[in-house]
MOPAC internal coordinates of N, CA, C and O (Angstrom, degrees):
PM7 1SCF
backbone

  N    0.0000 0     0.00 0     0.00 0    0    0    0
  C    1.4428 1     0.00 0     0.00 0    1    0    0
  C    1.5191 1   112.50 1     0.00 0    2    1    0
  O    1.2310 1   119.03 1   178.85 1    3    2    1
  N    1.3101 1   119.45 1    -1.15 1    3    2    1
  C    1.4481 1   121.09 1   176.29 1    5    3    2
  C    1.5177 1   112.58 1    73.57 1    6    5    3
  O    1.2310 1   121.68 1    13.78 1    7    6    5
  N    1.3268 1   114.39 1  -166.22 1    7    6    5
  C    1.4551 1   120.22 1  -176.54 1    9    7    6
  C    1.5173 1   113.14 1   -94.10 1   10    9    7
  O    1.2310 1   119.54 1   174.24 1   11   10    9
  N    1.3239 1   118.49 1    -5.76 1   11   10    9
  C    1.4593 1   120.67 1  -179.18 1   13   11   10
  C    1.5192 1   111.45 1   -64.26 1   14   13   11
  O    1.2310 1   121.12 1   -21.59 1   15   14   13
  N    1.3145 1   115.47 1   158.41 1   15   14   13
  C    1.4622 1   118.83 1   177.49 1   17   15   14
  C    1.5185 1   108.91 1  -112.48 1   18   17   15
  O    1.2310 1   121.31 1   -29.96 1   19   18   17
  N    1.3164 1   115.09 1   150.04 1   19   18   17
  C    1.4558 1   119.77 1   179.15 1   21   19   18
  C    1.5172 1   108.83 1   -74.25 1   22   21   19
  O    1.2310 1   121.14 1   -41.21 1   23   22   21
  N    1.3212 1   115.42 1   138.79 1   23   22   21
  C    1.4563 1   118.89 1   175.87 1   25   23   22
  C    1.5249 1   110.10 1  -156.16 1   26   25   23
  O    1.2310 1   122.18 1   -23.26 1   27   26   25
  N    1.3027 1   113.44 1   156.74 1   27   26   25
  C    1.4538 1   120.26 1   177.53 1   29   27   26
  C    1.5240 1   107.82 1   -96.39 1   30   29   27
  O    1.2310 1   121.02 1   -54.95 1   31   30   29
  N    1.3192 1   115.65 1   125.05 1   31   30   29
  C    1.4611 1   121.58 1   175.35 1   33   31   30
  C    1.5216 1   107.69 1  -103.25 1   34   33   31
  O    1.2310 1   120.46 1   -21.38 1   35   34   33
  N    1.3292 1   116.72 1   158.62 1   35   34   33
  C    1.4606 1   118.87 1   178.88 1   37   35   34
  C    1.5177 1   111.25 1  -146.11 1   38   37   35
  O    1.2310 1   122.03 1   -15.43 1   39   38   37
  N    1.3284 1   113.72 1   164.57 1   39   38   37
  C    1.4604 1   122.58 1   179.06 1   41   39   38
  C    1.5284 1   110.15 1  -118.36 1   42   41   39
  O    1.2310 1   119.90 1  -151.71 1   43   42   41
  N    1.3234 1   117.80 1    28.29 1   43   42   41
  C    1.4601 1   121.33 1  -174.29 1   45   43   42
  C    1.5264 1   111.44 1   -57.20 1   46   45   43
  O    1.2310 1   120.33 1   129.82 1   47   46   45
  N    1.3248 1   116.98 1   -50.18 1   47   46   45
  C    1.4708 1   119.69 1  -177.29 1   49   47   46
  C    1.5264 1   110.80 1   -58.49 1   50   49   47
  O    1.2310 1   120.66 1   130.66 1   51   50   49
  N    1.3109 1   116.35 1   -49.34 1   51   50   49
  C    1.4719 1   121.80 1   179.82 1   53   51   50
  C    1.5347 1   110.78 1   -58.23 1   54   53   51
  O    1.2310 1   120.56 1   135.87 1   55   54   53
  N    1.3279 1   116.54 1   -44.13 1   55   54   53
  C    1.4643 1   120.47 1  -177.79 1   57   55   54
  C    1.5265 1   112.19 1   -72.42 1   58   57   55
  O    1.2310 1   119.78 1   149.84 1   59   58   57
  N    1.3264 1   118.03 1   -30.16 1   59   58   57
  C    1.4707 1   120.22 1   174.94 1   61   59   58
  C    1.5231 1   109.72 1   -60.91 1   62   61   59
  O    1.2310 1   120.88 1   134.47 1   63   62   61
  N    1.3376 1   115.92 1   -45.53 1   63   62   61
  C    1.4608 1   120.21 1  -178.70 1   65   63   62
  C    1.5245 1   111.81 1   -68.43 1   66   65   63
  O    1.2310 1   120.50 1   149.18 1   67   66   65
  N    1.3220 1   116.66 1   -30.82 1   67   66   65
  C    1.4682 1   120.62 1   176.77 1   69   67   66
  C    1.5296 1   110.62 1   -72.48 1   70   69   67
  O    1.2310 1   120.30 1   162.85 1   71   70   69
  N    1.3253 1   117.03 1   -17.15 1   71   70   69
  C    1.4620 1   122.82 1   179.58 1   73   71   70
  C    1.5232 1   110.10 1  -101.78 1   74   73   71
  O    1.2310 1   120.26 1  -124.17 1   75   74   73
  N    1.3150 1   117.10 1    55.83 1   75   74   73
  C    1.4566 1   120.75 1   176.54 1   77   75   74
  C    1.5047 1   113.64 1    67.32 1   78   77   75
  O    1.2310 1   120.46 1  -147.30 1   79   78   77
  N    1.3341 1   116.73 1    32.70 1   79   78   77
  C    1.4569 1   122.44 1   179.70 1   81   79   78
  C    1.5235 1   112.00 1    53.83 1   82   81   79
  O    1.2310 1   121.32 1  -133.20 1   83   82   81
  N    1.3371 1   115.07 1    46.80 1   83   82   81
  C    1.4681 1   122.33 1   177.02 1   85   83   82
  C    1.5241 1   109.35 1   -58.03 1   86   85   83
  O    1.2310 1   120.54 1   -46.40 1   87   86   85
  N    1.3248 1   116.56 1   133.60 1   87   86   85
  C    1.4604 1   120.08 1   178.76 1   89   87   86
  C    1.5246 1   110.51 1   -79.47 1   90   89   87
  O    1.2310 1   121.43 1   -15.17 1   91   90   89
  N    1.3228 1   114.87 1   164.83 1   91   90   89
  C    1.4620 1   119.87 1   175.54 1   93   91   90
  C    1.5217 1   109.77 1   -60.97 1   94   93   91
  O    1.2310 1   120.33 1   140.20 1   95   94   93
  N    1.3183 1   116.97 1   -39.80 1   95   94   93
  C    1.4640 1   121.20 1  -179.77 1   97   95   94
  C    1.5225 1   111.46 1   -64.52 1   98   97   95
  O    1.2310 1   120.11 1   139.11 1   99   98   97
  N    1.3407 1   117.40 1   -40.89 1   99   98   97
  C    1.4737 1   120.95 1   178.31 1  101   99   98
  C    1.5198 1   110.71 1   -64.28 1  102  101   99
  O    1.2310 1   120.47 1   134.87 1  103  102  101
  N    1.3264 1   116.70 1   -45.13 1  103  102  101
  C    1.4639 1   119.89 1   179.24 1  105  103  102
  C    1.5228 1   110.00 1   -62.14 1  106  105  103
  O    1.2310 1   120.77 1   134.44 1  107  106  105
  N    1.3270 1   116.14 1   -45.56 1  107  106  105
  C    1.4640 1   120.58 1  -179.43 1  109  107  106
  C    1.5204 1   111.17 1   -57.74 1  110  109  107
  O    1.2310 1   120.38 1   133.83 1  111  110  109
  N    1.3254 1   116.87 1   -46.17 1  111  110  109
  C    1.4644 1   120.64 1  -179.46 1  113  111  110
  C    1.5226 1   111.42 1   -62.02 1  114  113  111
  O    1.2310 1   120.57 1   136.21 1  115  114  113
  N    1.3171 1   116.51 1   -43.79 1  115  114  113
  C    1.4636 1   120.35 1  -177.78 1  117  115  114
  C    1.5259 1   112.67 1   -70.47 1  118  117  115
  O    1.2310 1   120.49 1   149.18 1  119  118  117
  N    1.3382 1   116.66 1   -30.82 1  119  118  117
  C    1.4639 1   120.64 1   179.47 1  121  119  118
  C    1.5304 1   110.57 1   -83.28 1  122  121  119
  O    1.2310 1   120.86 1   150.22 1  123  122  121
  N    1.3371 1   115.96 1   -29.78 1  123  122  121
  C    1.4635 1   120.06 1  -179.04 1  125  123  122
  C    1.5169 1   113.18 1    95.26 1  126  125  123
  O    1.2310 1   121.16 1  -148.11 1  127  126  125
  N    1.3390 1   115.38 1    31.89 1  127  126  125
  C    1.4616 1   121.40 1   177.06 1  129  127  126
  C    1.5228 1   107.96 1  -128.64 1  130  129  127
  O    1.2310 1   120.48 1    -2.21 1  131  130  129
  N    1.3306 1   116.69 1   177.79 1  131  130  129
  C    1.4607 1   119.88 1   177.52 1  133  131  130
  C    1.5266 1   110.74 1   -85.48 1  134  133  131
  O    1.2310 1   121.05 1   -18.59 1  135  134  133
  N    1.3169 1   115.59 1   161.41 1  135  134  133
  C    1.4593 1   120.43 1   176.02 1  137  135  134
  C    1.5271 1   109.56 1   -61.04 1  138  137  135
  O    1.2310 1   120.36 1   143.38 1  139  138  137
  N    1.3398 1   116.92 1   -36.62 1  139  138  137
  C    1.4533 1   120.77 1   178.91 1  141  139  138
  C    1.5304 1   111.59 1   -61.35 1  142  141  139
  O    1.2310 1   120.48 1   145.52 1  143  142  141
  N    1.3404 1   116.70 1   -34.48 1  143  142  141
  C    1.4653 1   120.73 1   177.38 1  145  143  142
  C    1.5218 1   110.29 1   -66.48 1  146  145  143
  O    1.2310 1   120.21 1   137.50 1  147  146  145
  N    1.3344 1   117.21 1   -42.50 1  147  146  145
  C    1.4683 1   120.79 1   178.01 1  149  147  146
  C    1.5251 1   109.71 1   -61.92 1  150  149  147
  O    1.2310 1   120.20 1   135.52 1  151  150  149
  N    1.3270 1   117.22 1   -44.48 1  151  150  149
  C    1.4684 1   120.93 1   178.41 1  153  151  150
  C    1.5247 1   110.44 1   -58.53 1  154  153  151
  O    1.2310 1   120.42 1   132.67 1  155  154  153
  N    1.3318 1   116.79 1   -47.33 1  155  154  153
  C    1.4655 1   120.94 1  -179.37 1  157  155  154
  C    1.5312 1   111.38 1   -62.53 1  158  157  155
  O    1.2310 1   120.23 1   139.70 1  159  158  157
  N    1.3364 1   117.17 1   -40.30 1  159  158  157
  C    1.4742 1   119.94 1   177.72 1  161  159  158
  C    1.5209 1   109.84 1   -63.59 1  162  161  159
  O    1.2310 1   120.10 1   133.29 1  163  162  161
  N    1.3382 1   117.42 1   -46.71 1  163  162  161
  C    1.4678 1   120.77 1  -178.84 1  165  163  162
  C    1.5164 1   111.87 1   -58.67 1  166  165  163
  O    1.2310 1   120.06 1   143.50 1  167  166  165
  N    1.3177 1   117.50 1   -36.50 1  167  166  165
  C    1.4643 1   121.77 1  -178.40 1  169  167  166
  C    1.5245 1   112.97 1   -87.27 1  170  169  167
  O    1.2310 1   120.33 1  -177.52 1  171  170  169
  N    1.3288 1   116.97 1     2.48 1  171  170  169
  C    1.4602 1   120.54 1   178.10 1  173  171  170
  C    1.5221 1   113.76 1    72.53 1  174  173  171
  O    1.2310 1   120.54 1  -160.70 1  175  174  173
  N    1.3318 1   116.57 1    19.30 1  175  174  173
  C    1.4602 1   120.46 1  -179.15 1  177  175  174
  C    1.5229 1   111.68 1   -95.47 1  178  177  175
  O    1.2310 1   120.57 1   174.40 1  179  178  177
  N    1.3317 1   116.51 1    -5.60 1  179  178  177
  C    1.4635 1   120.86 1  -178.31 1  181  179  178
  C    1.5166 1   108.83 1  -143.87 1  182  181  179
  O    1.2310 1   120.53 1   -52.32 1  183  182  181
  N    1.3209 1   116.60 1   127.68 1  183  182  181
  C    1.4598 1   121.57 1   174.74 1  185  183  182
  C    1.5286 1   107.38 1   -99.19 1  186  185  183
  O    1.2310 1   120.10 1   -61.25 1  187  186  185
  N    1.3134 1   117.40 1   118.75 1  187  186  185
  C    1.4568 1   120.17 1  -175.81 1  189  187  186
  C    1.5270 1   112.82 1   -71.67 1  190  189  187
  O    1.2310 1   121.45 1   -19.57 1  191  190  189
  N    1.3318 1   114.82 1   160.43 1  191  190  189
  C    1.4594 1   119.96 1   171.69 1  193  191  190
  C    1.5215 1   108.12 1   -65.02 1  194  193  191
  O    1.2310 1   120.42 1   -15.35 1  195  194  193
  N    1.3065 1   116.81 1   164.65 1  195  194  193
  C    1.4690 1   120.05 1   177.20 1  197  195  194
  C    1.5205 1   111.10 1   -58.35 1  198  197  195
  O    1.2310 1   120.61 1   137.99 1  199  198  197
  N    1.3188 1   116.45 1   -42.01 1  199  198  197
  C    1.4677 1   120.12 1  -179.43 1  201  199  198
  C    1.5239 1   111.16 1   -60.27 1  202  201  199
  O    1.2310 1   120.16 1   133.14 1  203  202  201
  N    1.3247 1   117.30 1   -46.86 1  203  202  201
  C    1.4662 1   120.98 1  -179.94 1  205  203  202
  C    1.5297 1   109.98 1   -66.41 1  206  205  203
  O    1.2310 1   119.89 1   141.11 1  207  206  205
  N    1.3142 1   117.81 1   -38.89 1  207  206  205
  C    1.4604 1   120.83 1   178.41 1  209  207  206
  C    1.5281 1   110.98 1   -61.99 1  210  209  207
  O    1.2310 1   120.28 1   133.53 1  211  210  209
  N    1.3286 1   117.07 1   -46.47 1  211  210  209
  C    1.4603 1   120.25 1   179.11 1  213  211  210
  C    1.5254 1   111.61 1   -64.84 1  214  213  211
  O    1.2310 1   120.16 1   138.92 1  215  214  213
  N    1.3356 1   117.30 1   -41.08 1  215  214  213
  C    1.4773 1   119.98 1   179.16 1  217  215  214
  C    1.5198 1   110.68 1   -65.44 1  218  217  215
  O    1.2310 1   120.29 1   141.87 1  219  218  217
  N    1.3303 1   117.05 1   -38.13 1  219  218  217
  C    1.4661 1   120.64 1   178.12 1  221  219  218
  C    1.5260 1   110.24 1   -61.17 1  222  221  219
  O    1.2310 1   120.57 1   132.20 1  223  222  221
  N    1.3148 1   116.52 1   -47.80 1  223  222  221
  C    1.4648 1   120.71 1   179.11 1  225  223  222
  C    1.5256 1   110.75 1   -61.43 1  226  225  223
  O    1.2310 1   120.35 1   138.34 1  227  226  225
  N    1.3230 1   116.93 1   -41.66 1  227  226  225
  C    1.4666 1   120.86 1   179.94 1  229  227  226
  C    1.5216 1   110.86 1   -62.41 1  230  229  227
  O    1.2310 1   120.12 1   134.35 1  231  230  229
  N    1.3249 1   117.37 1   -45.65 1  231  230  229
  C    1.4663 1   121.06 1   179.48 1  233  231  230
  C    1.5246 1   110.71 1   -63.06 1  234  233  231
  O    1.2310 1   120.45 1   141.65 1  235  234  233
  N    1.3304 1   116.75 1   -38.35 1  235  234  233
  C    1.4616 1   121.02 1  -179.86 1  237  235  234
  C    1.5314 1   112.16 1   -78.92 1  238  237  235
  O    1.2310 1   120.44 1   170.44 1  239  238  237
  N    1.3323 1   116.75 1    -9.56 1  239  238  237
  C    1.4604 1   121.15 1   174.66 1  241  239  238
  C    1.5149 1   115.08 1    74.83 1  242  241  239
  O    1.2310 1   120.55 1  -151.51 1  243  242  241
  N    1.3259 1   116.56 1    28.49 1  243  242  241
  C    1.4621 1   120.66 1  -179.75 1  245  243  242
  C    1.5254 1   109.39 1  -136.09 1  246  245  243
  O    1.2310 1   120.35 1   -17.61 1  247  246  245
  N    1.3413 1   116.93 1   162.39 1  247  246  245
  C    1.4682 1   119.49 1   175.94 1  249  247  246
  C    1.5322 1   111.13 1   -64.84 1  250  249  247
  O    1.2310 1   120.74 1   -26.22 1  251  250  249
  N    1.3041 1   116.18 1   153.78 1  251  250  249
  C    1.4590 1   122.93 1  -179.48 1  253  251  250
  C    1.5321 1   112.10 1   -51.00 1  254  253  251
  O    1.2310 1   120.73 1   138.22 1  255  254  253
  N    1.3231 1   116.21 1   -41.78 1  255  254  253
  C    1.4651 1   120.48 1  -177.41 1  257  255  254
  C    1.5320 1   112.88 1   -69.65 1  258  257  255
  O    1.2310 1   120.08 1   166.10 1  259  258  257
  N    1.3341 1   117.45 1   -13.90 1  259  258  257
  C    1.4677 1   120.69 1   174.65 1  261  259  258
  C    1.5243 1   110.67 1   -80.77 1  262  261  259
  O    1.2310 1   120.48 1   157.99 1  263  262  261
  N    1.3325 1   116.69 1   -22.01 1  263  262  261
  C    1.4637 1   121.39 1  -178.21 1  265  263  262
  C    1.5236 1   110.92 1   -94.84 1  266  265  263
  O    1.2310 1   120.20 1   131.93 1  267  266  265
  N    1.3252 1   117.23 1   -48.07 1  267  266  265
  C    1.4616 1   122.32 1  -174.07 1  269  267  266
  C    1.5218 1   111.08 1  -117.81 1  270  269  267
  O    1.2310 1   121.09 1   -42.22 1  271  270  269
  N    1.3325 1   115.52 1   137.78 1  271  270  269
  C    1.4530 1   121.75 1   174.83 1  273  271  270
  C    1.5206 1   107.15 1  -129.61 1  274  273  271
  O    1.2310 1   120.71 1   -40.52 1  275  274  273
  N    1.3215 1   116.24 1   139.48 1  275  274  273
  C    1.4506 1   121.99 1   179.35 1  277  275  274
  C    1.5039 1   108.99 1  -113.11 1  278  277  275
  O    1.2310 1   120.69 1   -48.46 1  279  278  277
  N    1.3165 1   116.29 1   131.54 1  279  278  277
  C    1.4532 1   118.62 1   179.06 1  281  279  278
  C    1.5061 1   111.02 1  -170.73 1  282  281  279
  O    1.2310 1   121.38 1    11.15 1  283  282  281
  N    1.3007 1   114.96 1  -168.85 1  283  282  281
  C    1.4610 1   122.06 1  -179.05 1  285  283  282
  C    1.5156 1   108.56 1   -96.61 1  286  285  283
  O    1.2310 1   120.87 1   -49.96 1  287  286  285
  N    1.3131 1   115.95 1   130.04 1  287  286  285
  C    1.4553 1   122.11 1   175.68 1  289  287  286
  C    1.5236 1   107.40 1   -91.79 1  290  289  287
  O    1.2310 1   120.28 1   -75.99 1  291  290  289
  N    1.3069 1   117.07 1   104.01 1  291  290  289
  C    1.4667 1   121.76 1  -175.17 1  293  291  290
  C    1.5190 1   113.04 1   -73.91 1  294  293  291
  O    1.2310 1   119.80 1   168.69 1  295  294  293
  N    1.3412 1   117.99 1   -11.31 1  295  294  293
  C    1.4508 1   120.21 1  -177.34 1  297  295  294
  C    1.5211 1   112.74 1   -80.63 1  298  297  295
  O    1.2310 1   120.30 1   172.32 1  299  298  297
  N    1.3576 1   117.02 1    -7.68 1  299  298  297
  C    1.4743 1   119.47 1  -178.45 1  301  299  298
  C    1.5048 1   111.42 1   -86.80 1  302  301  299
  O    1.2310 1   120.10 1   180.00 1  303  302  301

């Protein structure tokens, strides 16, 4: 598997803007988390629970796999 580390990547920021330029605060309120949680998810510093991941995808109107991708980060 090489030296890369496993990590979850996401397209939250991109998908927020595709959804009428939804703010982090709006997404957080609709998902039921804090704005700080949305920021941490966008920056890859926080991996959400399955429930939060599914709710995020639902609010953004796309399948879960369109929001989150799991793989090896070869840059580490």
